[in-house]
A tleap script that builds the chain and sets N, CA, C and O, in Angstrom:
source leaprc.protein.ff14SB
mol = sequence {
  NMET THR ASN GLU GLU ILE ILE LYS ARG VAL
  LEU ILE THR GLU LYS GLY SER ARG LEU SER
  VAL GLU ASN ARG TYR MET LEU GLU VAL ALA
  VAL LYS ALA THR LYS PRO GLN ILE ALA GLU
  ALA VAL GLU LYS LYS PHE GLY VAL HIE VAL
  LEU ALA VAL ARG THR ALA ASN ILE LYS GLY
  GLY LYS ARG TYR VAL ARG GLY THR ARG ARG
  ALA VAL THR GLU ALA THR TRP LYS ARG ALA
  ILE VAL THR VAL LYS ALA GLY GLU ARG ILE
  GLU GLN CVAL
}
set mol.1.N position { -24.393 7.273 9.050 }
set mol.1.CA position { -23.272 6.791 8.252 }
set mol.1.C position { -22.709 7.927 7.412 }
set mol.1.O position { -23.458 8.763 6.907 }
set mol.2.N position { -21.405 7.955 7.267 }
set mol.2.CA position { -20.772 8.955 6.412 }
set mol.2.C position { -20.652 8.413 4.992 }
set mol.2.O position { -20.877 7.228 4.750 }
set mol.3.N position { -20.300 9.284 4.063 }
set mol.3.CA position { -20.153 8.867 2.665 }
set mol.3.C position { -19.097 7.783 2.504 }
set mol.3.O position { -19.254 6.874 1.689 }
set mol.4.N position { -18.015 7.878 3.285 }
set mol.4.CA position { -16.939 6.891 3.184 }
set mol.4.C position { -17.387 5.527 3.709 }
set mol.4.O position { -16.918 4.492 3.235 }
set mol.5.N position { -18.296 5.527 4.689 }
set mol.5.CA position { -18.813 4.273 5.211 }
set mol.5.C position { -19.824 3.648 4.264 }
set mol.5.O position { -19.913 2.424 4.180 }
set mol.6.N position { -20.588 4.466 3.551 }
set mol.6.CA position { -21.613 3.948 2.648 }
set mol.6.C position { -20.982 3.394 1.373 }
set mol.6.O position { -21.260 2.259 0.989 }
set mol.7.N position { -20.135 4.184 0.714 }
set mol.7.CA position { -19.510 3.749 -0.538 }
set mol.7.C position { -18.151 3.152 -0.221 }
set mol.7.O position { -17.247 3.855 0.231 }
set mol.8.N position { -18.008 1.863 -0.457 }
set mol.8.CA position { -16.735 1.204 -0.176 }
set mol.8.C position { -15.777 1.307 -1.352 }
set mol.8.O position { -14.605 1.641 -1.176 }
set mol.9.N position { -16.277 1.018 -2.566 }
set mol.9.CA position { -15.416 1.118 -3.749 }
set mol.9.C position { -16.258 1.029 -5.008 }
set mol.9.O position { -17.391 0.548 -4.982 }
set mol.10.N position { -15.687 1.502 -6.116 }
set mol.10.CA position { -16.296 1.350 -7.429 }
set mol.10.C position { -15.824 0.009 -7.972 }
set mol.10.O position { -14.625 -0.269 -7.987 }
set mol.11.N position { -16.761 -0.825 -8.417 }
set mol.11.CA position { -16.406 -2.146 -8.922 }
set mol.11.C position { -15.987 -2.036 -10.386 }
set mol.11.O position { -16.760 -1.575 -11.226 }
set mol.12.N position { -14.779 -2.455 -10.683 }
set mol.12.CA position { -14.266 -2.421 -12.045 }
set mol.12.C position { -14.261 -3.850 -12.560 }
set mol.12.O position { -13.338 -4.622 -12.298 }
set mol.13.N position { -15.321 -4.189 -13.305 }
set mol.13.CA position { -15.484 -5.521 -13.864 }
set mol.13.C position { -15.904 -5.387 -15.323 }
set mol.13.O position { -16.113 -4.277 -15.813 }
set mol.14.N position { -16.028 -6.514 -16.015 }
set mol.14.CA position { -16.486 -6.468 -17.404 }
set mol.14.C position { -17.908 -5.926 -17.481 }
set mol.14.O position { -18.219 -5.101 -18.340 }
set mol.15.N position { -18.768 -6.392 -16.581 }
set mol.15.CA position { -20.141 -5.911 -16.569 }
set mol.15.C position { -20.180 -4.417 -16.240 }
set mol.15.O position { -20.955 -3.666 -16.834 }
set mol.16.N position { -19.353 -3.995 -15.303 }
set mol.16.CA position { -19.291 -2.587 -14.945 }
set mol.16.C position { -18.835 -1.720 -16.102 }
set mol.16.O position { -19.313 -0.598 -16.266 }
set mol.17.N position { -17.915 -2.231 -16.904 }
set mol.17.CA position { -17.446 -1.486 -18.072 }
set mol.17.C position { -18.553 -1.351 -19.111 }
set mol.17.O position { -18.700 -0.298 -19.731 }
set mol.18.N position { -19.332 -2.414 -19.304 }
set mol.18.CA position { -20.457 -2.344 -20.245 }
set mol.18.C position { -21.514 -1.355 -19.766 }
set mol.18.O position { -22.087 -0.613 -20.564 }
set mol.19.N position { -21.768 -1.350 -18.461 }
set mol.19.CA position { -22.785 -0.454 -17.913 }
set mol.19.C position { -22.359 1.010 -17.973 }
set mol.19.O position { -23.208 1.892 -18.106 }
set mol.20.N position { -21.054 1.283 -17.878 }
set mol.20.CA position { -20.588 2.672 -17.866 }
set mol.20.C position { -20.891 3.385 -19.184 }
set mol.20.O position { -20.996 4.611 -19.209 }
set mol.21.N position { -21.032 2.634 -20.276 }
set mol.21.CA position { -21.411 3.233 -21.557 }
set mol.21.C position { -22.837 3.774 -21.476 }
set mol.21.O position { -23.177 4.738 -22.163 }
set mol.22.N position { -23.672 3.152 -20.635 }
set mol.22.CA position { -25.070 3.558 -20.468 }
set mol.22.C position { -25.256 4.508 -19.276 }
set mol.22.O position { -26.379 4.686 -18.805 }
set mol.23.N position { -24.167 5.118 -18.783 }
set mol.23.CA position { -24.186 6.034 -17.635 }
set mol.23.C position { -24.644 5.341 -16.356 }
set mol.23.O position { -25.298 5.959 -15.517 }
set mol.24.N position { -24.302 4.049 -16.201 }
set mol.24.CA position { -24.608 3.307 -14.985 }
set mol.24.C position { -23.297 2.764 -14.420 }
set mol.24.O position { -22.423 2.333 -15.172 }
set mol.25.N position { -23.167 2.787 -13.115 }
set mol.25.CA position { -21.921 2.375 -12.466 }
set mol.25.C position { -22.229 1.422 -11.323 }
set mol.25.O position { -23.229 1.581 -10.624 }
set mol.26.N position { -21.358 0.423 -11.134 }
set mol.26.CA position { -21.511 -0.543 -10.055 }
set mol.26.C position { -20.617 -0.152 -8.893 }
set mol.26.O position { -19.442 0.166 -9.075 }
set mol.27.N position { -21.191 -0.179 -7.692 }
set mol.27.CA position { -20.465 0.170 -6.481 }
set mol.27.C position { -20.674 -0.907 -5.432 }
set mol.27.O position { -21.733 -1.530 -5.368 }
set mol.28.N position { -19.652 -1.121 -4.608 }
set mol.28.CA position { -19.838 -1.931 -3.409 }
set mol.28.C position { -20.192 -0.955 -2.299 }
set mol.28.O position { -19.480 0.022 -2.064 }
set mol.29.N position { -21.306 -1.231 -1.616 }
set mol.29.CA position { -21.796 -0.321 -0.585 }
set mol.29.C position { -22.005 -1.074 0.726 }
set mol.29.O position { -21.946 -2.303 0.769 }
set mol.30.N position { -22.247 -0.320 1.784 }
set mol.30.CA position { -22.496 -0.911 3.097 }
set mol.30.C position { -23.786 -1.721 3.057 }
set mol.30.O position { -24.745 -1.335 2.389 }
set mol.31.N position { -23.810 -2.833 3.765 }
set mol.31.CA position { -24.958 -3.748 3.746 }
set mol.31.C position { -26.225 -3.070 4.268 }
set mol.31.O position { -27.318 -3.353 3.779 }
set mol.32.N position { -26.095 -2.186 5.245 }
set mol.32.CA position { -27.262 -1.540 5.843 }
set mol.32.C position { -27.658 -0.229 5.161 }
set mol.32.O position { -28.588 0.436 5.618 }
set mol.33.N position { -26.983 0.155 4.088 }
set mol.33.CA position { -27.283 1.415 3.400 }
set mol.33.C position { -28.575 1.288 2.594 }
set mol.33.O position { -28.816 0.266 1.952 }
set mol.34.N position { -29.399 2.329 2.632 }
set mol.34.CA position { -30.639 2.360 1.868 }
set mol.34.C position { -30.405 3.079 0.538 }
set mol.34.O position { -29.380 3.733 0.349 }
set mol.35.N position { -31.360 2.951 -0.373 }
set mol.35.CA position { -31.227 3.585 -1.683 }
set mol.35.C position { -31.093 5.109 -1.591 }
set mol.35.O position { -30.235 5.675 -2.269 }
set mol.36.N position { -31.914 5.801 -0.773 }
set mol.36.CA position { -31.734 7.257 -0.659 }
set mol.36.C position { -30.367 7.637 -0.080 }
set mol.36.O position { -29.770 8.625 -0.507 }
set mol.37.N position { -29.869 6.860 0.885 }
set mol.37.CA position { -28.536 7.132 1.455 }
set mol.37.C position { -27.456 6.945 0.400 }
set mol.37.O position { -26.519 7.740 0.326 }
set mol.38.N position { -27.577 5.898 -0.419 }
set mol.38.CA position { -26.593 5.633 -1.474 }
set mol.38.C position { -26.604 6.761 -2.491 }
set mol.38.O position { -25.547 7.243 -2.898 }
set mol.39.N position { -27.807 7.192 -2.909 }
set mol.39.CA position { -27.911 8.275 -3.892 }
set mol.39.C position { -27.285 9.562 -3.368 }
set mol.39.O position { -26.550 10.234 -4.092 }
set mol.40.N position { -27.569 9.908 -2.122 }
set mol.40.CA position { -27.005 11.128 -1.530 }
set mol.40.C position { -25.488 11.039 -1.415 }
set mol.40.O position { -24.787 12.012 -1.693 }
set mol.41.N position { -24.974 9.878 -1.007 }
set mol.41.CA position { -23.525 9.711 -0.856 }
set mol.41.C position { -22.809 9.818 -2.200 }
set mol.41.O position { -21.739 10.420 -2.284 }
set mol.42.N position { -23.390 9.238 -3.251 }
set mol.42.CA position { -22.775 9.299 -4.588 }
set mol.42.C position { -22.778 10.729 -5.090 }
set mol.42.O position { -21.780 11.187 -5.647 }
set mol.43.N position { -23.880 11.445 -4.905 }
set mol.43.CA position { -23.956 12.838 -5.363 }
set mol.43.C position { -22.917 13.707 -4.666 }
set mol.43.O position { -22.282 14.546 -5.306 }
set mol.44.N position { -22.735 13.516 -3.361 }
set mol.44.CA position { -21.771 14.328 -2.625 }
set mol.44.C position { -20.331 13.940 -2.944 }
set mol.44.O position { -19.479 14.813 -3.109 }
set mol.45.N position { -20.050 12.641 -3.032 }
set mol.45.CA position { -18.671 12.193 -3.224 }
set mol.45.C position { -18.157 12.443 -4.637 }
set mol.45.O position { -17.010 12.852 -4.815 }
set mol.46.N position { -19.009 12.195 -5.656 }
set mol.46.CA position { -18.551 12.281 -7.042 }
set mol.46.C position { -19.058 13.516 -7.780 }
set mol.46.O position { -18.619 13.777 -8.899 }
set mol.47.N position { -19.971 14.283 -7.182 }
set mol.47.CA position { -20.468 15.497 -7.820 }
set mol.47.C position { -21.303 15.236 -9.063 }
set mol.47.O position { -21.175 15.959 -10.051 }
set mol.48.N position { -22.157 14.216 -9.036 }
set mol.48.CA position { -23.022 13.884 -10.163 }
set mol.48.C position { -24.476 13.904 -9.696 }
set mol.48.O position { -24.748 13.963 -8.496 }
set mol.49.N position { -25.408 13.853 -10.650 }
set mol.49.CA position { -26.834 13.790 -10.337 }
set mol.49.C position { -27.296 12.346 -10.530 }
set mol.49.O position { -27.185 11.803 -11.629 }
set mol.50.N position { -27.805 11.730 -9.483 }
set mol.50.CA position { -28.247 10.343 -9.527 }
set mol.50.C position { -29.710 10.296 -9.946 }
set mol.50.O position { -30.554 10.982 -9.369 }
set mol.51.N position { -30.005 9.470 -10.967 }
set mol.51.CA position { -31.375 9.316 -11.438 }
set mol.51.C position { -32.048 8.088 -10.837 }
set mol.51.O position { -33.249 8.116 -10.569 }
set mol.52.N position { -31.286 6.995 -10.619 }
set mol.52.CA position { -31.874 5.765 -10.087 }
set mol.52.C position { -30.802 4.951 -9.374 }
set mol.52.O position { -29.616 5.043 -9.690 }
set mol.53.N position { -31.243 4.153 -8.406 }
set mol.53.CA position { -30.350 3.253 -7.672 }
set mol.53.C position { -31.010 1.885 -7.616 }
set mol.53.O position { -32.171 1.761 -7.224 }
set mol.54.N position { -30.266 0.862 -8.010 }
set mol.54.CA position { -30.723 -0.521 -7.896 }
set mol.54.C position { -29.727 -1.260 -7.019 }
set mol.54.O position { -28.517 -1.109 -7.186 }
set mol.55.N position { -30.228 -2.056 -6.088 }
set mol.55.CA position { -29.338 -2.752 -5.163 }
set mol.55.C position { -29.555 -4.250 -5.225 }
set mol.55.O position { -30.617 -4.729 -5.625 }
set mol.56.N position { -28.513 -4.988 -4.814 }
set mol.56.CA position { -28.589 -6.448 -4.722 }
set mol.56.C position { -27.713 -6.886 -3.559 }
set mol.56.O position { -26.568 -6.454 -3.430 }
set mol.57.N position { -28.265 -7.746 -2.717 }
set mol.57.CA position { -27.486 -8.339 -1.632 }
set mol.57.C position { -26.846 -9.613 -2.160 }
set mol.57.O position { -27.541 -10.516 -2.626 }
set mol.58.N position { -25.525 -9.688 -2.087 }
set mol.58.CA position { -24.783 -10.834 -2.581 }
set mol.58.C position { -24.408 -11.702 -1.381 }
set mol.58.O position { -23.640 -11.284 -0.514 }
set mol.59.N position { -24.958 -12.909 -1.344 }
set mol.59.CA position { -24.746 -13.787 -0.211 }
set mol.59.C position { -23.361 -14.417 -0.297 }
set mol.59.O position { -22.974 -14.946 -1.338 }
set mol.60.N position { -22.623 -14.356 0.799 }
set mol.60.CA position { -21.309 -14.990 0.852 }
set mol.60.C position { -21.463 -16.498 0.906 }
set mol.60.O position { -22.350 -17.018 1.583 }
set mol.61.N position { -20.609 -17.186 0.200 }
set mol.61.CA position { -20.707 -18.642 0.144 }
set mol.61.C position { -19.492 -19.305 0.753 }
set mol.61.O position { -18.597 -18.646 1.282 }
set mol.62.N position { -19.480 -20.614 0.666 }
set mol.62.CA position { -18.354 -21.383 1.167 }
set mol.62.C position { -17.369 -21.633 0.047 }
set mol.62.O position { -17.766 -21.870 -1.094 }
set mol.63.N position { -16.100 -21.583 0.362 }
set mol.63.CA position { -15.086 -22.016 -0.595 }
set mol.63.C position { -14.021 -22.760 0.181 }
set mol.63.O position { -13.820 -22.534 1.374 }
set mol.64.N position { -13.353 -23.639 -0.509 }
set mol.64.CA position { -12.350 -24.477 0.143 }
set mol.64.C position { -10.954 -23.975 -0.185 }
set mol.64.O position { -10.653 -23.643 -1.331 }
set mol.65.N position { -10.109 -23.922 0.831 }
set mol.65.CA position { -8.738 -23.463 0.665 }
set mol.65.C position { -7.949 -24.585 0.006 }
set mol.65.O position { -8.003 -25.737 0.436 }
set mol.66.N position { -7.224 -24.235 -1.032 }
set mol.66.CA position { -6.476 -25.227 -1.796 }
set mol.66.C position { -5.420 -25.915 -0.952 }
set mol.66.O position { -4.693 -25.264 -0.202 }
set mol.67.N position { -5.338 -27.213 -1.073 }
set mol.67.CA position { -4.295 -27.961 -0.377 }
set mol.67.C position { -4.626 -28.292 1.059 }
set mol.67.O position { -3.845 -28.967 1.730 }
set mol.68.N position { -5.768 -27.833 1.548 }
set mol.68.CA position { -6.168 -28.132 2.917 }
set mol.68.C position { -7.611 -28.613 2.910 }
set mol.68.O position { -8.284 -28.590 1.880 }
set mol.69.N position { -8.062 -29.036 4.046 }
set mol.69.CA position { -9.456 -29.473 4.157 }
set mol.69.C position { -10.325 -28.397 4.793 }
set mol.69.O position { -11.445 -28.674 5.223 }
set mol.70.N position { -9.817 -27.183 4.854 }
set mol.70.CA position { -10.521 -26.091 5.508 }
set mol.70.C position { -11.521 -25.422 4.580 }
set mol.70.O position { -11.234 -25.188 3.407 }
set mol.71.N position { -12.692 -25.118 5.112 }
set mol.71.CA position { -13.689 -24.344 4.373 }
set mol.71.C position { -13.736 -22.937 4.969 }
set mol.71.O position { -13.737 -22.770 6.189 }
set mol.72.N position { -13.776 -21.950 4.114 }
set mol.72.CA position { -13.821 -20.555 4.541 }
set mol.72.C position { -15.130 -19.960 4.031 }
set mol.72.O position { -15.506 -20.181 2.880 }
set mol.73.N position { -15.824 -19.206 4.881 }
set mol.73.CA position { -17.055 -18.539 4.480 }
set mol.73.C position { -16.721 -17.118 4.039 }
set mol.73.O position { -16.111 -16.350 4.782 }
set mol.74.N position { -17.131 -16.785 2.821 }
set mol.74.CA position { -16.912 -15.434 2.313 }
set mol.74.C position { -17.992 -14.507 2.874 }
set mol.74.O position { -19.093 -14.953 3.195 }
set mol.75.N position { -17.679 -13.252 2.986 }
set mol.75.CA position { -18.585 -12.274 3.595 }
set mol.75.C position { -19.752 -11.937 2.658 }
set mol.75.O position { -19.602 -11.944 1.436 }
set mol.76.N position { -20.900 -11.647 3.243 }
set mol.76.CA position { -22.047 -11.141 2.499 }
set mol.76.C position { -21.825 -9.648 2.251 }
set mol.76.O position { -21.353 -8.935 3.136 }
set mol.77.N position { -22.168 -9.174 1.044 }
set mol.77.CA position { -21.965 -7.774 0.716 }
set mol.77.C position { -23.112 -7.266 -0.151 }
set mol.77.O position { -23.966 -8.040 -0.582 }
set mol.78.N position { -23.122 -5.963 -0.400 }
set mol.78.CA position { -24.204 -5.336 -1.154 }
set mol.78.C position { -23.634 -4.584 -2.348 }
set mol.78.O position { -22.637 -3.872 -2.232 }
set mol.79.N position { -24.284 -4.754 -3.499 }
set mol.79.CA position { -23.878 -4.069 -4.726 }
set mol.79.C position { -24.972 -3.098 -5.118 }
set mol.79.O position { -26.157 -3.409 -5.002 }
set mol.80.N position { -24.577 -1.923 -5.583 }
set mol.80.CA position { -25.532 -0.935 -6.066 }
set mol.80.C position { -25.176 -0.554 -7.498 }
set mol.80.O position { -24.013 -0.296 -7.809 }
set mol.81.N position { -26.176 -0.522 -8.360 }
set mol.81.CA position { -25.997 -0.022 -9.720 }
set mol.81.C position { -26.674 1.343 -9.764 }
set mol.81.O position { -27.889 1.456 -9.597 }
set mol.82.N position { -25.866 2.377 -9.991 }
set mol.82.CA position { -26.325 3.761 -9.915 }
set mol.82.C position { -26.380 4.342 -11.323 }
set mol.82.O position { -25.396 4.292 -12.061 }
set mol.83.N position { -27.535 4.894 -11.691 }
set mol.83.CA position { -27.692 5.562 -12.976 }
set mol.83.C position { -27.508 7.063 -12.754 }
set mol.83.O position { -28.167 7.662 -11.905 }
set mol.84.N position { -26.597 7.661 -13.536 }
set mol.84.CA position { -26.331 9.096 -13.405 }
set mol.84.C position { -26.846 9.826 -14.644 }
set mol.84.O position { -27.128 9.213 -15.674 }
set mol.85.N position { -26.960 11.132 -14.521 }
set mol.85.CA position { -27.445 11.985 -15.607 }
set mol.85.C position { -26.520 11.875 -16.820 }
set mol.85.O position { -25.308 11.727 -16.662 }
set mol.86.N position { -27.076 11.944 -18.017 }
set mol.86.CA position { -26.307 11.835 -19.253 }
set mol.86.C position { -25.219 12.908 -19.309 }
set mol.86.O position { -25.471 14.074 -19.005 }
set mol.87.N position { -24.019 12.509 -19.696 }
set mol.87.CA position { -22.902 13.437 -19.799 }
set mol.87.C position { -22.056 13.514 -18.552 }
set mol.87.O position { -20.978 14.107 -18.588 }
set mol.88.N position { -22.503 12.931 -17.436 }
set mol.88.CA position { -21.724 12.934 -16.200 }
set mol.88.C position { -21.053 11.580 -16.012 }
set mol.88.O position { -21.536 10.554 -16.492 }
set mol.89.N position { -19.930 11.602 -15.301 }
set mol.89.CA position { -19.144 10.378 -15.121 }
set mol.89.C position { -18.704 10.216 -13.681 }
set mol.89.O position { -18.540 11.195 -12.952 }
set mol.90.N position { -18.516 8.976 -13.282 }
set mol.90.CA position { -17.898 8.651 -12.011 }
set mol.90.C position { -16.508 8.127 -12.340 }
set mol.90.O position { -16.369 7.146 -13.071 }
set mol.91.N position { -15.482 8.773 -11.804 }
set mol.91.CA position { -14.118 8.340 -12.075 }
set mol.91.C position { -13.858 7.017 -11.348 }
set mol.91.O position { -14.099 6.914 -10.145 }
set mol.92.N position { -13.379 6.025 -12.059 }
set mol.92.CA position { -13.248 4.677 -11.538 }
set mol.92.C position { -11.888 4.396 -10.915 }
set mol.92.O position { -11.655 3.281 -10.449 }
set mol.93.N position { -10.998 5.353 -10.892 }
set mol.93.CA position { -9.667 5.092 -10.313 }
set mol.93.C position { -9.525 5.817 -8.999 }
set mol.93.O position { -8.480 5.727 -8.354 }
savepdb mol mol.pdb
quit
């Protein structure tokens, strides 16, 4: 997998904003990516030193489309919380 395939996007949420004060960033990553692969991809793409990686598999659920009787299944995805060295930043834009 290449870095672009592993790291899909930086998640900009309220929780992500709180974590960025503690030098931790939330990323959406490929479902099959491992922690060492995620750490290497972040270091190469953003030029930072990764201290720790925590991952969570988010199960896609069912939701109903408004005004219809159709149910749509949302995709399963993986979130990684990456801790970087103090003083370094991941640009979120």
